[in-house]
C-alpha positions in Angstrom: -32.3 26.6 32.8 -28.4 26.5 33.4 -25.8 27.9 30.9 -23.3 25.1 30.0 -20.1 25.8 30.4 -18.1 26.9 27.4 -15.6 23.7 26.5 -12.2 24.9 26.3 -10.6 21.5 25.4 -7.8 21.9 22.6 -7.8 18.5 20.1 -4.2 19.0 18.9 -3.6 17.5 15.2 -2.0 14.3 14.5 1.5 16.4 14.2 1.7 16.1 17.8 2.0 13.2 17.9 5.5 11.5 19.6 7.2 8.9 18.3 8.3 6.6 21.6 10.4 3.8 22.1 11.3 1.2 24.8 14.0 -1.6 24.2 13.7 -3.4 27.1 9.7 -4.7 26.8 8.2 -6.2 30.0 6.5 -9.0 28.5 7.3 -10.8 24.8 5.6 -9.4 22.2 5.1 -6.2 23.4 5.2 -3.1 21.3 8.3 -1.4 21.7 7.5 1.6 19.5 4.0 3.7 20.1 3.0 7.0 18.9 2.1 9.0 21.9 0.2 12.0 22.6 2.3 15.6 23.6 0.0 15.7 26.6 0.7 12.5 27.6 4.8 11.7 26.8 5.7 12.2 30.8 3.7 9.5 32.0 5.2 7.7 29.2 8.4 8.2 30.1 7.9 7.3 34.0 7.3 3.7 32.6 10.2 3.2 30.7 9.8 4.9 27.3 11.8 7.1 25.7 12.0 9.5 22.6 12.9 7.8 19.5 15.8 9.2 18.0 14.1 8.6 14.4 10.8 10.5 15.5 12.9 13.7 16.2 
């Protein structure tokens, strides 16, 4: 029998969500606000999203 590795995944609470905005959506009716997990902020910024001033 093999031993399973201990799961070291850290789950952050909802307070770890960052408010992001996009002022110029790529398509009409696309969302312009999003609550993004802190681990995903860099990827969203690469897609043109910015930190919301209201969410700070």
